[in-house]
N, C-alpha and C positions, 0 to 999 in steps of 0.2 A: 754591336755598337749602336747607340741611340743618337740620332742626329738632333740638334737643337731646334727649337721652334723658330719659325721665320720672324716672329715678333722680337726675338732676342738678337737677331742679326740685322741691324739697321745698315743702310748704305753709309759708306764713308763720306765725310764732308766733301761736297762737290762731285761725287761719283755719279755718273750717268746711269740710267736704268739698264743699258746694255752692258756696261762695265760691271755693274752690280750682279746681273745675271751670269755673266762670264765667271765671276768670282764664286758665286754659289754653285754653278755647274762644276767647276773645277774641284770644289769641296765635296762633290758626290751627291748633290741634291737632284731630285727629279723635277719634271716640268710642272707638276701640281704645286710643289713647294715654291718654285719660281713664280708661278702665277699668283699664289697667295701672297708672297712677299711683295710683288709688284703692286698688287691691289692695296695692301696694307701701308706700304711706305711711300708709294708714288701716286696713289689714287688715279691710276690710268684708266681710261675708258676701255671697254672690251676689245675694240679694234686695235688700240695701242698695245694692249697686252699680247694679242695674237701676233701682231707684227713683230714684237720683240721676241716672243718665244719661237718664231719661225727660224731664228738664227741659232737655236740650240737643239740640234737633233739628238745629241747624246742624252740630254735630259729627258726628251720625249721617250727614247728607247728605254731609259731607266724606269719611267712611269709604266710603260707597257710591260716590262719585266715584273714590276710589282703587281700589276693587275693579273698577270698570268700565274704568278706564284700564289696569289690569294685564292684564285679560282682556276685551277689548271684544266678543268673540263668545260670551261666557258666556250660557247660557239664563237666563230669568227665574227658573226654579226653582233653578238652580245658584247664582245671585246671592243669592236669599233664603236658601238653605241655608248658604252661606258667611257671610252676615250673621248668621244665627242662631248659628252656631258661634262666630264672632269676638266677638260682643257678648253672648252668653248669653241670647238672646231665644227665645221660642217661635217655631216656624216660621211660624205664622199671622201673628204680629205682624211678623216679618221680611218676609213677603210684602207686607204693607201698607206698610211703609217703602220697599220696592223699587218698588212701584207708585206711591207718592207721589213718589218721586224721578224715575221715568220721566215722570210727567205734568207735573212741574215743568220738565222739559227740553223738552217739546213746544211748538211754536208753534201759533198758532190754525189754520193750514192743516192741521196734522196731526190736529186734532180733527174736521175735516170728513169726512163719509162720502161716498165717491165711488161713484156708481152703477156696478154691474157691467154687462157687455155684455148687452143684451137685457132688462134689468130694467124699464126704462121702458115698453117695449112690453107686457110681461106685466101691468103694473099698470093699463093702460088698458082 
C-alpha cells in the first residue's frame, strides 16, 4: 500500500494543526510525514512542530519502525542520531524514544537476566 504525499492531503477548512496531525496519524502516517505536512501546510517554526509532534507517540514509533526496517543492523546510537535529524529532536530525547521502542518490542523472556558461566559458584 502506497500512502499519498503530504502535499495532496491538505488540512480541512478551519482544522487546527493538532486535529490535522491526529487525522494523519489515524490514517497510518509516521512522524516524518506529519512533520513535513505541518511545515508545508502550516509553516510552523521548528519549536511549534516539535511541540505538536510530542502529542503523537504512535507516529514516532511508526517512524522508528520504518528506520529499523530500512537498516536492521543500525546501532542504537545511529538510530537515535537518524531519529534526531529526521524529527528535529535533541539527541538525548531521540535516544529515549529509541530505547522505548526497543523495550516495547521485547517479550518477557528478553527481560530476564541469564547467569553467565561460573557466576553462581562465585556467589556461593
